[in-house]
N, CA, C and O atoms as a GROMACS GRO file, in nm:
protein
  348
    1MET      N    1   0.090  -6.316   0.996
    1MET     CA    2   0.138  -6.198   0.965
    1MET      C    3   0.167  -6.169   0.780
    1MET      O    4   0.195  -6.262   0.706
    2ALA      N    5   0.156  -6.038   0.736
    2ALA     CA    6   0.141  -6.030   0.606
    2ALA      C    7   0.307  -6.046   0.537
    2ALA      O    8   0.389  -6.067   0.627
    3GLU      N    9   0.345  -6.042   0.453
    3GLU     CA   10   0.452  -5.987   0.393
    3GLU      C   11   0.457  -5.900   0.265
    3GLU      O   12   0.447  -5.928   0.146
    4LEU      N   13   0.477  -5.780   0.334
    4LEU     CA   14   0.496  -5.662   0.236
    4LEU      C   15   0.619  -5.651   0.106
    4LEU      O   16   0.725  -5.707   0.134
    5HIS      N   17   0.615  -5.606   0.014
    5HIS     CA   18   0.698  -5.585  -0.085
    5HIS      C   19   0.676  -5.421  -0.140
    5HIS      O   20   0.571  -5.367  -0.173
    6LEU      N   21   0.814  -5.362  -0.138
    6LEU     CA   22   0.784  -5.209  -0.147
    6LEU      C   23   0.874  -5.164  -0.236
    6LEU      O   24   0.985  -5.218  -0.234
    7PRO      N   25   0.853  -5.073  -0.320
    7PRO     CA   26   0.857  -5.021  -0.454
    7PRO      C   27   1.049  -4.998  -0.407
    7PRO      O   28   1.078  -5.018  -0.289
    8PRO      N   29   1.134  -4.968  -0.482
    8PRO     CA   30   1.294  -5.030  -0.479
    8PRO      C   31   1.296  -4.862  -0.458
    8PRO      O   32   1.378  -4.840  -0.369
    9THR      N   33   1.229  -4.720  -0.512
    9THR     CA   34   1.270  -4.634  -0.457
    9THR      C   35   1.210  -4.575  -0.334
    9THR      O   36   1.201  -4.454  -0.313
   10LEU      N   37   1.175  -4.661  -0.262
   10LEU     CA   38   1.102  -4.592  -0.131
   10LEU      C   39   1.228  -4.648   0.016
   10LEU      O   40   1.236  -4.588   0.123
   11PRO      N   41   1.285  -4.731  -0.009
   11PRO     CA   42   1.400  -4.781   0.118
   11PRO      C   43   1.516  -4.643   0.130
   11PRO      O   44   1.583  -4.597   0.223
   12SER      N   45   1.498  -4.604  -0.034
   12SER     CA   46   1.614  -4.471  -0.053
   12SER      C   47   1.587  -4.331   0.057
   12SER      O   48   1.673  -4.246   0.085
   13PHE      N   49   1.431  -4.336   0.113
   13PHE     CA   50   1.391  -4.226   0.178
   13PHE      C   51   1.400  -4.293   0.319
   13PHE      O   52   1.309  -4.242   0.384
   14TYR      N   53   1.473  -4.390   0.401
   14TYR     CA   54   1.399  -4.462   0.542
   14TYR      C   55   1.558  -4.513   0.560
   14TYR      O   56   1.604  -4.592   0.477
   15ASN      N   57   1.624  -4.475   0.649
   15ASN     CA   58   1.743  -4.566   0.686
   15ASN      C   59   1.692  -4.720   0.738
   15ASN      O   60   1.583  -4.712   0.795
   16ASP      N   61   1.727  -4.809   0.734
   16ASP     CA   62   1.695  -4.936   0.741
   16ASP      C   63   1.606  -5.005   0.734
   16ASP      O   64   1.585  -5.106   0.801
   17LEU      N   65   1.490  -4.919   0.580
   17LEU     CA   66   1.369  -4.999   0.520
   17LEU      C   67   1.460  -5.103   0.437
   17LEU      O   68   1.565  -5.083   0.377
   18PRO      N   69   1.387  -5.224   0.455
   18PRO     CA   70   1.421  -5.312   0.391
   18PRO      C   71   1.329  -5.311   0.277
   18PRO      O   72   1.246  -5.220   0.277
   19ARG      N   73   1.326  -5.400   0.174
   19ARG     CA   74   1.276  -5.406   0.058
   19ARG      C   75   1.115  -5.477   0.075
   19ARG      O   76   1.014  -5.454   0.010
   20THR      N   77   1.137  -5.562   0.179
   20THR     CA   78   1.026  -5.655   0.213
   20THR      C   79   1.009  -5.673   0.382
   20THR      O   80   1.088  -5.672   0.476
   21VAL      N   81   0.889  -5.686   0.370
   21VAL     CA   82   0.863  -5.602   0.507
   21VAL      C   83   0.755  -5.695   0.624
   21VAL      O   84   0.637  -5.663   0.605
   22ASP      N   85   0.773  -5.802   0.739
   22ASP     CA   86   0.678  -5.857   0.771
   22ASP      C   87   0.605  -5.804   0.858
   22ASP      O   88   0.661  -5.776   0.964
   23VAL      N   89   0.449  -5.770   0.843
   23VAL     CA   90   0.388  -5.649   0.956
   23VAL      C   91   0.235  -5.790   0.971
   23VAL      O   92   0.180  -5.878   0.904
   24GLU      N   93   0.232  -5.738   1.083
   24GLU     CA   94   0.131  -5.856   1.176
   24GLU      C   95  -0.005  -5.679   1.157
   24GLU      O   96   0.004  -5.570   1.214
   25ALA      N   97  -0.134  -5.742   1.029
   25ALA     CA   98  -0.212  -5.659   1.028
   25ALA      C   99  -0.310  -5.702   0.979
   25ALA      O  100  -0.286  -5.809   0.924
   26SER      N  101  -0.480  -5.652   0.964
   26SER     CA  102  -0.566  -5.692   0.920
   26SER      C  103  -0.666  -5.672   0.827
   26SER      O  104  -0.766  -5.734   0.792
   27THR      N  105  -0.579  -5.507   0.781
   27THR     CA  106  -0.610  -5.445   0.615
   27THR      C  107  -0.511  -5.411   0.594
   27THR      O  108  -0.421  -5.427   0.677
   28VAL      N  109  -0.485  -5.344   0.460
   28VAL     CA  110  -0.365  -5.274   0.367
   28VAL      C  111  -0.402  -5.146   0.470
   28VAL      O  112  -0.313  -5.061   0.473
   29ASN      N  113  -0.486  -5.125   0.532
   29ASN     CA  114  -0.421  -4.980   0.567
   29ASN      C  115  -0.366  -4.967   0.696
   29ASN      O  116  -0.276  -4.887   0.722
   30GLU      N  117  -0.445  -5.086   0.820
   30GLU     CA  118  -0.348  -5.129   0.931
   30GLU      C  119  -0.176  -5.100   0.909
   30GLU      O  120  -0.089  -5.035   0.967
   31ALA      N  121  -0.187  -5.230   0.733
   31ALA     CA  122  -0.024  -5.244   0.696
   31ALA      C  123   0.034  -5.118   0.728
   31ALA      O  124   0.091  -5.106   0.837
   32ILE      N  125   0.029  -5.051   0.673
   32ILE     CA  126   0.056  -4.934   0.643
   32ILE      C  127   0.080  -4.796   0.776
   32ILE      O  128   0.153  -4.697   0.773
   33ASP      N  129   0.000  -4.839   0.865
   33ASP     CA  130   0.013  -4.780   0.994
   33ASP      C  131   0.081  -4.793   1.065
   33ASP      O  132   0.124  -4.713   1.148
   34ARG      N  133   0.121  -4.965   1.034
   34ARG     CA  134   0.254  -5.058   1.123
   34ARG      C  135   0.370  -4.982   1.056
   34ARG      O  136   0.470  -4.951   1.121
   35LEU      N  137   0.357  -4.952   0.934
   35LEU     CA  138   0.472  -4.979   0.872
   35LEU      C  139   0.510  -4.791   0.932
   35LEU      O  140   0.612  -4.756   0.992
   36ASP      N  141   0.412  -4.716   0.898
   36ASP     CA  142   0.446  -4.535   0.963
   36ASP      C  143   0.494  -4.532   1.101
   36ASP      O  144   0.561  -4.444   1.155
   37GLU      N  145   0.442  -4.660   1.158
   37GLU     CA  146   0.453  -4.617   1.296
   37GLU      C  147   0.650  -4.611   1.373
   37GLU      O  148   0.703  -4.562   1.473
   38ARG      N  149   0.703  -4.704   1.235
   38ARG     CA  150   0.827  -4.762   1.248
   38ARG      C  151   0.927  -4.655   1.180
   38ARG      O  152   1.036  -4.622   1.227
   39TRP      N  153   0.863  -4.601   1.047
   39TRP     CA  154   0.927  -4.513   0.952
   39TRP      C  155   0.818  -4.399   0.953
   39TRP      O  156   0.727  -4.410   0.872
   40PRO      N  157   0.819  -4.319   1.016
   40PRO     CA  158   0.746  -4.221   1.019
   40PRO      C  159   0.772  -4.116   0.910
   40PRO      O  160   0.883  -4.067   0.890
   41GLY      N  161   0.632  -4.075   0.823
   41GLY     CA  162   0.604  -4.024   0.711
   41GLY      C  163   0.575  -4.124   0.586
   41GLY      O  164   0.538  -4.102   0.471
   42LEU      N  165   0.600  -4.223   0.643
   42LEU     CA  166   0.592  -4.371   0.504
   42LEU      C  167   0.430  -4.372   0.475
   42LEU      O  168   0.383  -4.409   0.367
   43ARG      N  169   0.367  -4.336   0.562
   43ARG     CA  170   0.208  -4.291   0.534
   43ARG      C  171   0.169  -4.180   0.418
   43ARG      O  172   0.095  -4.182   0.320
   44ASP      N  173   0.241  -4.097   0.468
   44ASP     CA  174   0.244  -3.964   0.335
   44ASP      C  175   0.299  -3.970   0.208
   44ASP      O  176   0.254  -3.878   0.141
   45ARG      N  177   0.379  -4.041   0.145
   45ARG     CA  178   0.439  -4.122   0.095
   45ARG      C  179   0.358  -4.224  -0.011
   45ARG      O  180   0.381  -4.248  -0.129
   46LEU      N  181   0.266  -4.269   0.068
   46LEU     CA  182   0.184  -4.402  -0.005
   46LEU      C  183   0.034  -4.353  -0.032
   46LEU      O  184  -0.031  -4.365  -0.137
   47CYS      N  185  -0.008  -4.290   0.097
   47CYS     CA  186  -0.155  -4.245   0.083
   47CYS      C  187  -0.179  -4.074   0.085
   47CYS      O  188  -0.090  -3.994   0.116
   48GLU      N  189  -0.307  -4.041   0.049
   48GLU     CA  190  -0.384  -3.871   0.035
   48GLU      C  191  -0.431  -3.882   0.173
   48GLU      O  192  -0.422  -3.984   0.243
   49PRO      N  193  -0.473  -3.790   0.202
   49PRO     CA  194  -0.600  -3.759   0.304
   49PRO      C  195  -0.721  -3.821   0.270
   49PRO      O  196  -0.764  -3.864   0.163
   50GLY      N  197  -0.769  -3.816   0.391
   50GLY     CA  198  -0.896  -3.891   0.332
   50GLY      C  199  -0.954  -4.042   0.414
   50GLY      O  200  -1.060  -4.061   0.475
   51PRO      N  201  -0.882  -4.099   0.398
   51PRO     CA  202  -0.746  -4.141   0.334
   51PRO      C  203  -0.778  -4.256   0.251
   51PRO      O  204  -0.850  -4.355   0.260
   52ALA      N  205  -0.667  -4.189   0.131
   52ALA     CA  206  -0.673  -4.295   0.008
   52ALA      C  207  -0.520  -4.317  -0.064
   52ALA      O  208  -0.423  -4.241  -0.063
   53LEU      N  209  -0.534  -4.422  -0.113
   53LEU     CA  210  -0.391  -4.446  -0.176
   53LEU      C  211  -0.394  -4.321  -0.254
   53LEU      O  212  -0.501  -4.263  -0.274
   54ARG      N  213  -0.264  -4.270  -0.305
   54ARG     CA  214  -0.180  -4.162  -0.396
   54ARG      C  215  -0.224  -4.199  -0.554
   54ARG      O  216  -0.186  -4.314  -0.578
   55ARG      N  217  -0.267  -4.161  -0.626
   55ARG     CA  218  -0.285  -4.226  -0.766
   55ARG      C  219  -0.160  -4.312  -0.828
   55ARG      O  220  -0.163  -4.419  -0.889
   56HIS      N  221  -0.055  -4.233  -0.791
   56HIS     CA  222   0.074  -4.307  -0.854
   56HIS      C  223   0.104  -4.446  -0.747
   56HIS      O  224   0.195  -4.523  -0.778
   57ILE      N  225   0.023  -4.471  -0.623
   57ILE     CA  226   0.055  -4.606  -0.597
   57ILE      C  227  -0.035  -4.712  -0.632
   57ILE      O  228  -0.153  -4.679  -0.643
   58ALA      N  229  -0.006  -4.825  -0.652
   58ALA     CA  230  -0.053  -4.908  -0.695
   58ALA      C  231  -0.095  -5.046  -0.612
   58ALA      O  232  -0.046  -5.143  -0.671
   59VAL      N  233  -0.170  -5.087  -0.496
   59VAL     CA  234  -0.145  -5.202  -0.386
   59VAL      C  235  -0.192  -5.343  -0.469
   59VAL      O  236  -0.288  -5.354  -0.545
   60TYR      N  237  -0.131  -5.408  -0.446
   60TYR     CA  238  -0.204  -5.597  -0.438
   60TYR      C  239  -0.196  -5.662  -0.361
   60TYR      O  240  -0.093  -5.635  -0.298
   61VAL      N  241  -0.261  -5.763  -0.310
   61VAL     CA  242  -0.288  -5.842  -0.241
   61VAL      C  243  -0.333  -6.010  -0.269
   61VAL      O  244  -0.443  -6.066  -0.272
   62ASP      N  245  -0.228  -6.045  -0.283
   62ASP     CA  246  -0.181  -6.176  -0.338
   62ASP      C  247  -0.250  -6.171  -0.475
   62ASP      O  248  -0.356  -6.229  -0.502
   63ARG      N  249  -0.185  -6.104  -0.550
   63ARG     CA  250  -0.202  -6.030  -0.681
   63ARG      C  251  -0.348  -6.027  -0.707
   63ARG      O  252  -0.390  -6.073  -0.814
   64GLU      N  253  -0.420  -5.982  -0.628
   64GLU     CA  254  -0.570  -5.904  -0.651
   64GLU      C  255  -0.545  -5.735  -0.653
   64GLU      O  256  -0.514  -5.706  -0.538
   65GLN      N  257  -0.546  -5.635  -0.723
   65GLN     CA  258  -0.537  -5.518  -0.669
   65GLN      C  259  -0.652  -5.505  -0.564
   65GLN      O  260  -0.758  -5.566  -0.548
   66ALA      N  261  -0.589  -5.404  -0.501
   66ALA     CA  262  -0.613  -5.378  -0.352
   66ALA      C  263  -0.683  -5.208  -0.289
   66ALA      O  264  -0.667  -5.092  -0.326
   67ARG      N  265  -0.730  -5.246  -0.225
   67ARG     CA  266  -0.800  -5.084  -0.182
   67ARG      C  267  -0.731  -5.037  -0.014
   67ARG      O  268  -0.665  -5.130   0.032
   68LEU      N  269  -0.736  -4.938   0.061
   68LEU     CA  270  -0.666  -4.997   0.195
   68LEU      C  271  -0.812  -5.067   0.315
   68LEU      O  272  -0.810  -5.087   0.436
   69ASP      N  273  -0.911  -5.085   0.222
   69ASP     CA  274  -0.942  -5.152   0.311
   69ASP      C  275  -0.969  -5.331   0.338
   69ASP      O  276  -1.007  -5.392   0.437
   70THR      N  277  -0.928  -5.380   0.188
   70THR     CA  278  -0.848  -5.470   0.142
   70THR      C  279  -0.844  -5.581   0.286
   70THR      O  280  -0.823  -5.539   0.399
   71ALA      N  281  -0.864  -5.696   0.259
   71ALA     CA  282  -0.854  -5.754   0.433
   71ALA      C  283  -0.697  -5.837   0.378
   71ALA      O  284  -0.674  -5.885   0.267
   72LEU      N  285  -0.632  -5.833   0.463
   72LEU     CA  286  -0.498  -5.943   0.462
   72LEU      C  287  -0.532  -6.090   0.540
   72LEU      O  288  -0.624  -6.083   0.621
   73GLY      N  289  -0.480  -6.196   0.528
   73GLY     CA  290  -0.544  -6.325   0.586
   73GLY      C  291  -0.367  -6.334   0.636
   73GLY      O  292  -0.273  -6.255   0.626
   74PRO      N  293  -0.378  -6.421   0.671
   74PRO     CA  294  -0.223  -6.510   0.745
   74PRO      C  295  -0.130  -6.535   0.613
   74PRO      O  296  -0.164  -6.608   0.519
   75GLY      N  297   0.000  -6.456   0.622
   75GLY     CA  298   0.064  -6.527   0.509
   75GLY      C  299   0.029  -6.421   0.331
   75GLY      O  300   0.084  -6.410   0.221
   76SER      N  301  -0.064  -6.380   0.381
   76SER     CA  302  -0.094  -6.241   0.249
   76SER      C  303   0.049  -6.200   0.221
   76SER      O  304   0.147  -6.187   0.294
   77ARG      N  305   0.028  -6.184   0.071
   77ARG     CA  306   0.123  -6.109  -0.004
   77ARG      C  307   0.091  -6.003  -0.028
   77ARG      O  308  -0.020  -5.995  -0.082
   78VAL      N  309   0.163  -5.874  -0.004
   78VAL     CA  310   0.121  -5.737  -0.013
   78VAL      C  311   0.212  -5.647  -0.104
   78VAL      O  312   0.309  -5.592  -0.051
   79ASP      N  313   0.178  -5.620  -0.290
   79ASP     CA  314   0.302  -5.554  -0.342
   79ASP      C  315   0.235  -5.444  -0.342
   79ASP      O  316   0.113  -5.434  -0.349
   80VAL      N  317   0.338  -5.332  -0.330
   80VAL     CA  318   0.304  -5.170  -0.315
   80VAL      C  319   0.368  -5.132  -0.443
   80VAL      O  320   0.489  -5.148  -0.426
   81ILE      N  321   0.351  -5.101  -0.534
   81ILE     CA  322   0.405  -5.069  -0.665
   81ILE      C  323   0.335  -4.898  -0.715
   81ILE      O  324   0.223  -4.851  -0.736
   82ALA      N  325   0.513  -4.838  -0.715
   82ALA     CA  326   0.537  -4.736  -0.782
   82ALA      C  327   0.458  -4.667  -0.952
   82ALA      O  328   0.549  -4.710  -1.023
   83ALA      N  329   0.398  -4.625  -1.015
   83ALA     CA  330   0.382  -4.629  -1.069
   83ALA      C  331   0.489  -4.506  -1.178
   83ALA      O  332   0.491  -4.384  -1.171
   84ILE      N  333   0.533  -4.556  -1.228
   84ILE     CA  334   0.651  -4.523  -1.378
   84ILE      C  335   0.574  -4.433  -1.427
   84ILE      O  336   0.453  -4.458  -1.422
   85SER      N  337   0.621  -4.299  -1.491
   85SER     CA  338   0.566  -4.266  -1.614
   85SER      C  339   0.711  -4.166  -1.684
   85SER      O  340   0.792  -4.127  -1.600
   86GLY      N  341   0.726  -4.146  -1.762
   86GLY     CA  342   0.785  -4.055  -1.876
   86GLY      C  343   0.716  -4.003  -2.029
   86GLY      O  344   0.599  -4.023  -2.059
   87GLY      N  345   0.772  -3.963  -2.077
   87GLY     CA  346   0.748  -3.895  -2.217
   87GLY      C  347   0.843  -3.890  -2.310
   87GLY      O  348   0.820  -3.836  -2.418
   0.00000   0.00000   0.00000
């Protein structure tokens, strides 16, 4: 089971979405699918069609930058980070 850490802005869009979620998944893509099953529309906030991660979203698995096809092992930590921009 992987432990997903979500950005602080994301839970405000979904009822009962915690900042940390345990998910049974073998890849980052599958983990996002599991989240989307429980909180419909979440995939659209993280991914573009294709699928690909949105430009302003970065994902790290065990402190290494990851892609959708990055494998998750038992106890993997997945950090989803939303870019902050401004001028």
